[in-house]
C-alpha positions in Angstrom: -10.3 -1.0 21.9 -7.8 0.6 19.8 -7.1 -2.4 17.6 -10.8 -1.6 16.4 -10.2 1.1 14.9 -7.5 -0.2 13.1 -9.8 -2.8 11.9 -11.8 -0.5 10.8 -9.4 2.2 9.1 -7.9 -1.1 7.0 -11.2 -2.3 5.8 -11.2 1.7 4.6 -7.7 1.3 3.0 -9.2 -1.7 1.4 -12.0 0.2 -0.1 -9.7 3.2 -1.2 -7.9 0.6 -3.1 -11.0 -0.9 -5.1 -11.8 3.0 -5.7 -7.9 3.4 -6.8 -8.5 0.7 -9.1 -12.3 1.6 -9.8 -10.3 4.7 -11.7 -7.5 3.4 -13.3 -4.9 4.9 -11.4 -2.1 2.2 -11.0 -2.8 -0.4 -8.3 0.8 -0.7 -7.5 0.6 2.7 -6.9 -1.9 2.5 -4.6 -0.8 -0.3 -2.7 2.3 1.1 -1.8 0.9 4.7 -0.8 -1.4 2.5 1.3 1.4 0.4 2.8 2.9 3.5 4.1 0.0 5.1 5.5 -0.7 1.8 7.7 3.1 1.9 8.8 3.3 5.6 9.9 -0.1 5.8 10.6 -2.1 3.3 11.4 0.5 1.5 13.5 0.8 3.2 16.3 -2.7 2.4 17.1 -3.2 4.6 19.7 -6.7 6.2 18.5 -9.2 6.6 21.2 -12.1 6.5 18.9 -13.0 7.2 14.7 -12.7 10.5 14.9 -8.9 10.2 16.1 -8.1 8.1 13.3 -10.0 10.7 10.6 -8.2 13.8 12.1 -4.7 11.6 11.9 -5.3 10.1 8.5 -6.3 14.3 7.3 -3.0 15.4 8.4 -1.2 12.6 7.0 -3.2 13.5 3.9 -2.3 17.2 4.2 1.7 16.2 4.9 2.6 13.9 2.4 0.4 15.6 -0.4 3.3 18.7 0.1 6.0 16.2 -0.4 5.2 13.3 -2.2 7.2 12.7 -5.7 5.9 10.3 -8.3 7.7 7.1 -7.7 10.7 6.4 -10.2 10.1 2.3 -11.9 13.2 1.2 -12.2 12.2 -2.5 -12.5 11.0 -3.3 -16.4 8.7 -5.4 -18.3 12.3 -6.7 -19.8 13.6 -7.5 -16.1 9.8 -9.2 -14.7 10.8 -11.6 -17.7 14.3 -12.3 -16.8 13.0 -13.1 -13.4 10.5 -15.2 -14.1 12.7 -17.7 -16.5 15.0 -18.0 -13.7 12.4 -18.8 -11.4 10.9 -21.5 -13.8 14.9 -22.5 -14.5 15.0 -23.0 -10.6 11.6 -24.4 -10.3 12.6 -26.9 -13.3 15.9 -28.3 -11.3 14.5 -28.7 -8.1 12.0 -30.7 -9.5 14.2 -32.9 -11.7 
């Protein structure tokens, strides 16, 4: 029975990611946040009903708001360009 609530919560997370995208919140940040939510809040999967899932999510939200810090990205566009070039070189070498 608990897996049903996990499915509902996971669907809710997907809706929140969509909402973040609509509000121009960078989706990678939202995905990172929701992966944390799934790992730390939803993974125990021991809620007995939807109200328990909601309470757990709200408790986590209050706690996370006090602890959260902005993500410091160290992977730049130049890093991405180098990675993509390296991957393309490997693909071409494998095809040859």
